[in-house]
DSSP file (Angstrom, degrees, kcal/mol; ACC not computed):
  #  RESIDUE AA STRUCTURE BP1 BP2  ACC     N-H-->O    O-->H-N    N-H-->O    O-->H-N    TCO  KAPPA ALPHA  PHI   PSI    X-CA   Y-CA   Z-CA
    1    1 A M              0   0    0      0, 0.0     2,-0.3     0, 0.0     0, 0.0   0.000 360.0 360.0 360.0 132.3  -58.4    7.3  -11.5
    2    2 A R        -     0   0    0      1,-0.1     0, 0.0     2,-0.1     0, 0.0  -0.583 360.0-159.2 -79.6 139.0  -60.8    4.4  -12.2
    3    3 A S  S    S+     0   0    0     -2,-0.3     2,-0.4     2,-0.0    -1,-0.1   0.789  71.5  74.8 -87.2 -28.9  -63.4    3.7   -9.6
    4    4 A N  S    S-     0   0    0      2,-0.0     2,-0.6     1,-0.0    -2,-0.1  -0.697  72.1-146.4 -90.3 138.9  -64.1    0.0  -10.6
    5    5 A F        -     0   0    0     -2,-0.4     2,-1.1     0, 0.0    -2,-0.0  -0.902   5.3-142.8-107.0 120.5  -61.5   -2.5   -9.7
    6    6 A N     >  +     0   0    0     -2,-0.6     4,-0.7     1,-0.2    -2,-0.0  -0.717  25.9 171.9 -84.1  99.6  -61.0   -5.5  -12.1
    7    7 A F  H  >  +     0   0    0     -2,-1.1     4,-2.3     1,-0.2    -1,-0.2   0.836  63.4  68.1 -79.5 -34.4  -60.3   -8.3   -9.7
    8    8 A A  H  > S+     0   0    0      1,-0.2     4,-2.5     2,-0.2     5,-0.2   0.883  97.6  50.0 -59.2 -44.8  -60.4  -11.2  -12.2
    9    9 A P  H  > S+     0   0    0      0, 0.0     4,-2.3     0, 0.0    -1,-0.2   0.927 113.5  46.3 -63.2 -40.7  -57.2  -10.3  -14.1
   10   10 A Y  H  X S+     0   0    0     -4,-0.7     4,-2.4     2,-0.2    -2,-0.2   0.876 111.4  52.7 -67.7 -35.3  -55.2  -10.0  -10.8
   11   11 A L  H  X S+     0   0    0     -4,-2.3     4,-2.6     2,-0.2     5,-0.2   0.934 110.1  47.6 -62.8 -46.7  -56.7  -13.2   -9.5
   12   12 A L  H  X S+     0   0    0     -4,-2.5     4,-2.6     1,-0.2    -2,-0.2   0.891 111.8  49.8 -62.6 -40.9  -55.6  -15.0  -12.7
   13   13 A I  H  X S+     0   0    0     -4,-2.3     4,-2.3    -5,-0.2    -1,-0.2   0.913 112.2  49.0 -65.5 -40.2  -52.1  -13.6  -12.5
   14   14 A G  H  X S+     0   0    0     -4,-2.4     4,-2.3     2,-0.2    -2,-0.2   0.915 112.7  46.3 -64.8 -42.6  -51.8  -14.6   -8.9
   15   15 A I  H  X S+     0   0    0     -4,-2.6     4,-2.5     2,-0.2    -2,-0.2   0.927 113.5  48.8 -65.1 -44.7  -53.0  -18.1   -9.6
   16   16 A G  H  X S+     0   0    0     -4,-2.6     4,-2.2    -5,-0.2    -2,-0.2   0.887 111.1  50.3 -63.5 -37.4  -50.7  -18.5  -12.5
   17   17 A T  H  X S+     0   0    0     -4,-2.3     4,-2.7     2,-0.2     5,-0.2   0.910 110.4  50.7 -65.8 -41.8  -47.7  -17.2  -10.5
   18   18 A Y  H  X S+     0   0    0     -4,-2.3     4,-2.5     1,-0.2     5,-0.2   0.947 111.4  47.1 -59.2 -49.4  -48.5  -19.7   -7.7
   19   19 A F  H  X S+     0   0    0     -4,-2.5     4,-2.4     2,-0.2    -1,-0.2   0.900 113.2  48.9 -61.3 -42.0  -48.6  -22.6  -10.1
   20   20 A L  H  X S+     0   0    0     -4,-2.2     4,-1.9     2,-0.2    -1,-0.2   0.943 113.5  44.7 -64.3 -48.4  -45.4  -21.6  -11.8
   21   21 A L  H  <>S+     0   0    0     -4,-2.7     5,-2.2     1,-0.2     6,-0.9   0.856 114.3  50.5 -64.4 -34.7  -43.5  -21.1   -8.5
   22   22 A S  H ><5S+     0   0    0     -4,-2.5     3,-0.8    -5,-0.2    -1,-0.2   0.898 109.5  50.5 -69.4 -40.7  -44.9  -24.4   -7.2
   23   23 A K  H 3<5S+     0   0    0     -4,-2.4    -2,-0.2     1,-0.3    -1,-0.2   0.861 109.4  51.0 -65.8 -35.2  -43.9  -26.2  -10.4
   24   24 A L  T 3<5S-     0   0    0     -4,-1.9    -1,-0.3    -5,-0.2    -2,-0.2   0.563 115.1-118.2 -77.3 -10.3  -40.4  -24.8  -10.1
   25   25 A G  T < 5S+     0   0    0     -3,-0.8    -3,-0.2    -4,-0.5    -2,-0.1   0.634  80.4 122.1  83.2  13.3  -40.2  -26.0   -6.5
   26   26 A W  S   <S+     0   0    0     -5,-2.2    -4,-0.2    -6,-0.2    -5,-0.1   0.784  77.5  27.1 -79.4 -28.8  -39.8  -22.5   -5.0
   27   27 A I  S    S-     0   0    0     -6,-0.9    -2,-0.2    -9,-0.1    -1,-0.1  -0.963  91.1-105.4-131.1 150.9  -42.9  -22.8   -2.8
   28   28 A P        -     0   0    0      0, 0.0     2,-0.3     0, 0.0    -6,-0.1  -0.336  42.5 -96.6 -72.4 158.3  -44.6  -25.9   -1.3
   29   29 A S        -     0   0    0      1,-0.1     4,-0.2    -7,-0.1   -10,-0.0  -0.548  26.4-164.7 -73.8 135.9  -47.8  -27.2   -2.8
   30   30 A L     >  +     0   0    0     -2,-0.3     4,-2.9     1,-0.1     5,-0.2   0.413  64.2  98.9 -97.4  -0.6  -51.0  -26.1   -1.0
   31   31 A F  H  > S+     0   0    0      1,-0.2     4,-3.2     2,-0.2     5,-0.2   0.896  79.8  52.0 -61.0 -43.2  -53.3  -28.7   -2.6
   32   32 A P  H  > S+     0   0    0      0, 0.0     4,-1.4     0, 0.0    -1,-0.2   0.918 114.5  44.4 -59.2 -39.9  -53.2  -31.2    0.4
   33   33 A L  H  > S+     0   0    0     -4,-0.2     4,-1.8     2,-0.2    -2,-0.2   0.921 116.0  45.7 -69.6 -42.8  -54.2  -28.3    2.7
   34   34 A I  H  X S+     0   0    0     -4,-2.9     4,-1.2     1,-0.2    -1,-0.2   0.899 108.9  56.6 -64.2 -40.5  -56.8  -27.0    0.4
   35   35 A W  H  < S+     0   0    0     -4,-3.2    -1,-0.2    -5,-0.2    -2,-0.2   0.850 113.7  40.4 -59.8 -35.2  -58.2  -30.5   -0.2
   36   36 A E  H  < S+     0   0    0     -4,-1.4    -1,-0.2    -5,-0.2    -2,-0.2   0.833 124.3  35.1 -84.0 -33.0  -58.8  -30.9    3.5
   37   37 A W  H >X S+     0   0    0     -4,-1.8     4,-1.1     1,-0.2     3,-1.0   0.246  77.3 112.4-110.9  11.5  -60.1  -27.4    4.3
   38   38 A W  H 3X S+     0   0    0     -4,-1.2     4,-1.7     1,-0.3     3,-0.3   0.825  74.0  60.3 -60.8 -31.8  -62.1  -26.4    1.2
   39   39 A P  H 3> S+     0   0    0      0, 0.0     4,-2.0     0, 0.0    -1,-0.3   0.869 100.8  55.5 -63.3 -31.1  -65.5  -26.5    3.1
   40   40 A V  H <> S+     0   0    0     -3,-1.0     4,-2.6     1,-0.2    -2,-0.2   0.863 103.9  54.7 -65.8 -34.7  -64.2  -23.8    5.5
   41   41 A V  H  X S+     0   0    0     -4,-1.1     4,-2.4    -3,-0.3    -1,-0.2   0.919 107.6  49.3 -64.3 -43.1  -63.4  -21.6    2.5
   42   42 A L  H  X S+     0   0    0     -4,-1.7     4,-2.3     2,-0.2    -2,-0.2   0.895 111.0  50.3 -63.3 -38.9  -67.0  -21.9    1.3
   43   43 A I  H  X S+     0   0    0     -4,-2.0     4,-2.6     2,-0.2     5,-0.2   0.927 110.5  49.2 -64.6 -45.6  -68.3  -21.0    4.8
   44   44 A I  H  X S+     0   0    0     -4,-2.6     4,-2.6     1,-0.2    -2,-0.2   0.912 110.9  49.7 -62.2 -42.0  -66.1  -17.9    5.0
   45   45 A I  H  X S+     0   0    0     -4,-2.4     4,-2.0     1,-0.2    -1,-0.2   0.932 112.4  48.2 -61.4 -45.0  -67.2  -16.7    1.6
   46   46 A G  H  X S+     0   0    0     -4,-2.3     4,-2.0     2,-0.2    -2,-0.2   0.909 112.5  47.6 -62.6 -43.4  -70.9  -17.2    2.5
   47   47 A V  H  X S+     0   0    0     -4,-2.6     4,-2.7     1,-0.2     5,-0.2   0.925 110.9  51.5 -63.0 -45.3  -70.5  -15.4    5.8
   48   48 A S  H  X S+     0   0    0     -4,-2.6     4,-2.2    -5,-0.2    -1,-0.2   0.863 109.0  51.2 -62.6 -34.1  -68.7  -12.5    4.2
   49   49 A M  H  X S+     0   0    0     -4,-2.0     4,-2.2     2,-0.2    -1,-0.2   0.904 111.2  47.7 -67.7 -39.6  -71.5  -12.2    1.6
   50   50 A L  H  X S+     0   0    0     -4,-2.0     4,-2.5     2,-0.2    -2,-0.2   0.910 112.8  48.2 -65.8 -40.5  -74.1  -12.1    4.4
   51   51 A V  H  X S+     0   0    0     -4,-2.7     4,-2.4     2,-0.2     5,-0.2   0.916 111.9  49.6 -67.9 -40.9  -72.2   -9.5    6.4
   52   52 A K  H  X S+     0   0    0     -4,-2.2     4,-1.8    -5,-0.2    -1,-0.2   0.907 112.6  47.2 -65.2 -40.9  -71.6   -7.3    3.3
   53   53 A R  H  X S+     0   0    0     -4,-2.2     4,-2.6     2,-0.2     5,-0.2   0.906 111.0  52.6 -65.4 -41.1  -75.3   -7.5    2.4
   54   54 A Y  H  X S+     0   0    0     -4,-2.5     4,-1.7     1,-0.2    -2,-0.2   0.935 113.4  41.8 -60.1 -47.7  -76.3   -6.7    6.0
   55   55 A Y  H  X S+     0   0    0     -4,-2.4     4,-1.2     1,-0.2    -1,-0.2   0.800 114.2  52.6 -73.4 -28.0  -74.1   -3.6    6.1
   56   56 A R  H  < S+     0   0    0     -4,-1.8    -2,-0.2    -5,-0.2    -1,-0.2   0.901 113.4  43.0 -71.1 -40.7  -75.1   -2.5    2.6
   57   57 A D  H  < S+     0   0    0     -4,-2.6    -2,-0.2     1,-0.2    -1,-0.2   0.795 110.9  57.1 -74.4 -27.8  -78.9   -2.7    3.4
   58   58 A K  H  <        0   0    0     -4,-1.7    -1,-0.2    -5,-0.2    -2,-0.2   0.829 360.0 360.0 -73.7 -32.1  -78.4   -1.0    6.8
   59   59 A S     <        0   0    0     -4,-1.2    -1,-0.2    -5,-0.1    -2,-0.2   0.461 360.0 360.0 -94.0 360.0  -76.8    2.1    5.4
């Protein structure tokens, strides 16, 4: 069993699947929602990085 997890290929597959299904009309477009709330995504990513670093340095 491999211990390192390759996240990038799964992310690309997920994004490609989303775009394909959106283009086919099977799922609604999320771009208006993302366009309005993208700063929140950056805040969440920053906070998660700080929390991860805090717990990594503490142990």
